C-alpha positions as CSV (number, residue, x, y, z in Angstrom):
1,M,-46.5,-11.1,-8.0
2,M,-44.3,-13.3,-5.8
3,L,-42.0,-14.0,-8.7
4,G,-41.5,-10.3,-9.4
5,L,-40.7,-9.7,-5.7
6,M,-38.2,-12.5,-5.7
7,R,-36.5,-11.1,-8.8
8,R,-36.1,-7.7,-7.1
9,A,-34.8,-9.2,-3.9
10,L,-32.3,-11.3,-5.9
11,K,-31.1,-8.2,-7.8
12,M,-30.7,-6.4,-4.5
13,V,-28.7,-9.2,-2.9
14,V,-26.5,-9.5,-6.0
15,A,-25.9,-5.7,-6.1
16,V,-25.0,-5.5,-2.4
17,H,-22.7,-8.5,-2.7
18,L,-20.9,-7.1,-5.7
19,L,-20.5,-3.7,-4.0
20,L,-19.0,-5.3,-0.9
21,L,-16.7,-7.4,-3.0
22,A,-15.6,-4.4,-5.1
23,L,-14.9,-2.3,-1.9
24,T,-13.0,-5.0,-0.1
25,S,-11.1,-6.9,-2.8
26,P,-7.9,-4.7,-2.5
27,S,-7.9,-5.2,1.2
28,I,-8.4,-9.0,0.9
29,A,-5.5,-9.2,-1.6
30,R,-3.3,-7.1,0.8
31,V,-4.1,-9.4,3.8
32,Y,-3.2,-12.5,1.8
33,A,0.0,-10.8,0.6
34,Q,1.1,-10.2,4.2
35,G,1.8,-13.9,4.9
36,E,5.0,-14.5,6.9
37,S,6.8,-16.0,3.9
38,I,6.1,-12.9,1.7
39,G,9.0,-10.4,1.6
40,L,9.0,-6.8,0.5
41,T,6.2,-4.9,-1.0
42,E,6.4,-3.8,-4.6
43,P,9.0,-1.2,-5.1
44,I,8.2,2.5,-5.9
45,V,11.0,3.9,-8.1
46,T,11.6,7.5,-9.2
47,K,14.4,9.6,-10.5
48,T,15.7,12.5,-8.4
49,D,14.7,15.9,-9.6
50,K,18.2,16.6,-11.1
51,G,18.6,13.1,-12.5
52,S,21.8,11.9,-10.7
53,L,20.1,8.8,-9.2
54,Y,17.0,6.6,-9.1
55,V,15.6,6.0,-5.6
56,E,13.6,2.9,-4.8
57,V,11.3,2.7,-1.7
58,R,9.7,-0.5,-0.4
59,F,8.3,-1.8,2.8
60,W,8.7,-5.1,4.6
61,S,4.9,-5.3,4.9
62,E,2.0,-3.0,4.0
63,P,2.1,0.1,6.2
64,E,-0.8,0.3,8.6
65,P,-1.7,3.0,11.1
66,N,0.2,2.8,14.4
67,K,2.3,-0.2,13.5
68,D,6.0,-0.3,13.0
69,V,7.2,-1.2,9.6
70,K,10.6,-1.3,8.0
71,M,11.1,1.0,5.0
72,Q,13.9,0.0,2.6
73,I,15.6,2.7,0.5
74,R,17.8,1.7,-2.4
75,F,19.9,4.1,-4.4
76,L,20.3,3.1,-8.0
77,Q,22.7,4.4,-10.6
78,P,21.1,6.1,-13.6
79,D,20.9,2.9,-15.7
80,Q,19.0,1.3,-12.7
81,S,21.0,-1.9,-13.0
82,R,23.5,-1.3,-10.1
83,I,23.3,0.0,-6.6
84,Q,25.0,3.4,-6.0
85,L,27.4,3.1,-3.2
86,H,28.3,5.9,-0.7
87,V,25.3,8.2,-0.8
88,D,24.7,11.0,1.7
89,Y,20.9,11.3,2.2
90,S,18.1,12.4,4.5
91,V,14.4,11.4,4.6
92,I,11.3,13.3,5.6
93,I,7.8,11.7,5.8
94,E,4.9,14.1,6.0
95,D,1.1,13.6,6.3
96,A,-1.5,15.2,4.1
97,N,-1.4,18.4,6.3
98,G,2.4,18.8,5.8
99,N,3.1,17.7,9.4
100,S,6.4,15.7,9.7
101,V,5.8,12.2,11.1
102,F,9.4,10.9,10.5
103,E,12.8,12.6,9.9
104,Q,16.1,11.0,9.2
105,P,18.9,13.6,9.3
106,V,21.7,13.5,6.7
107,T,23.3,10.1,6.9
108,H,25.9,8.3,4.9
109,S,24.9,5.0,3.2
110,T,27.9,2.9,2.4
111,P,26.1,0.0,0.8
112,G,23.5,2.1,-1.0
113,I,20.6,0.1,0.7
114,E,19.2,1.3,4.0
115,E,16.3,0.2,6.2
116,L,14.5,2.6,8.5
117,P,11.9,1.8,11.1
118,V,8.8,3.9,10.5
119,T,5.4,4.3,12.2
120,F,2.5,6.0,10.4
121,P,0.2,7.6,13.1
122,A,-3.0,7.4,11.1
123,E,-4.5,6.2,7.8
124,G,-4.4,8.5,4.8
125,P,-1.9,9.9,2.3
126,Y,1.8,10.5,3.1
127,T,4.7,12.0,1.2
128,I,8.1,10.5,1.5
129,T,10.9,12.8,0.4
130,V,14.4,11.4,0.0
131,K,17.1,14.1,-0.3
132,V,20.5,13.3,-1.7
133,S,23.4,15.6,-0.9
134,G,26.5,13.6,-1.8
135,I,27.7,10.7,-3.9
136,L,31.0,8.8,-3.5
137,F,32.1,11.3,-0.8
138,I,31.6,14.3,-3.1
139,P,29.0,16.9,-2.1
140,I,26.5,17.6,-4.8
141,P,23.7,20.3,-5.0
142,E,20.8,18.8,-3.1
143,E,18.3,16.8,-5.1
144,Q,15.3,14.9,-4.1
145,A,13.0,12.0,-5.0
146,V,9.4,12.3,-3.8
147,F,7.0,9.4,-3.3
148,S,3.3,9.3,-2.4
149,I,1.8,6.5,-0.5
150,R,-1.6,5.8,1.2
151,V,-1.7,4.0,4.6
152,V,-4.8,1.9,5.1
153,P,-5.9,-0.1,8.1
154,E,-5.8,-3.9,8.1
155,F,-8.8,-5.7,6.6
156,P,-11.4,-5.7,9.3
157,V,-13.0,-8.9,10.4
158,P,-16.5,-7.5,10.5
159,V,-16.4,-6.8,6.8
160,A,-15.4,-10.4,6.1
161,L,-18.4,-11.5,8.2
162,I,-20.7,-9.2,6.2
163,I,-19.3,-10.7,2.9
164,L,-19.8,-14.2,4.2
165,A,-23.4,-13.5,5.3
166,S,-24.1,-11.8,2.0
167,T,-22.8,-14.8,0.1
168,I,-24.9,-17.2,2.1
169,G,-28.0,-15.1,1.6
170,M,-27.3,-14.9,-2.1
171,I,-26.9,-18.7,-2.4
172,A,-30.1,-19.3,-0.4
173,T,-32.1,-16.8,-2.6
174,L,-30.7,-18.3,-5.8
175,N,-31.7,-21.8,-4.6
176,R,-35.3,-20.6,-3.7
177,Y,-35.6,-18.8,-7.0
178,R,-34.4,-21.9,-8.9
179,F,-37.0,-24.1,-7.3
180,M,-39.8,-21.6,-7.8
181,K,-39.1,-21.4,-11.5
182,I,-39.3,-25.2,-11.9
183,M,-42.8,-25.4,-10.2
């Protein structure tokens, strides 16, 4: 009877531990990737809707609610091997409800690489729209590249403590179970 109860308890502890680990693994990875020596996040690249350019968006750190972050925009030539110089562009960032949280009016980018300070007011999905209206001082019919991102809060300390407590509990239960089986 006691052995059956121990097995059920062990299964429950393992299940809870695996669930917590699965839910928090992406956050753990993100926190470790935010070290001071780590540079830009992975780029998100897409072609404009009319195909004149590729646009790349990256951040200097993972975007978090109510924290300033630098967003880098790079304009790439269609072969993606070279930066496109002299681009006229604008940027709009909207939340899931279509509310604008950031707007950069039409600006000229001489080097083809720009950095903009952005603050996302809350966690959730956001749409970044980069509109291009000129290349090499020549106006073009407006085209756009659209990106979707999700802003999540920093990995919370209480969750780490729950994982630690769960791990200690699982180790203690496994040790007890091991000794009961020997007897």
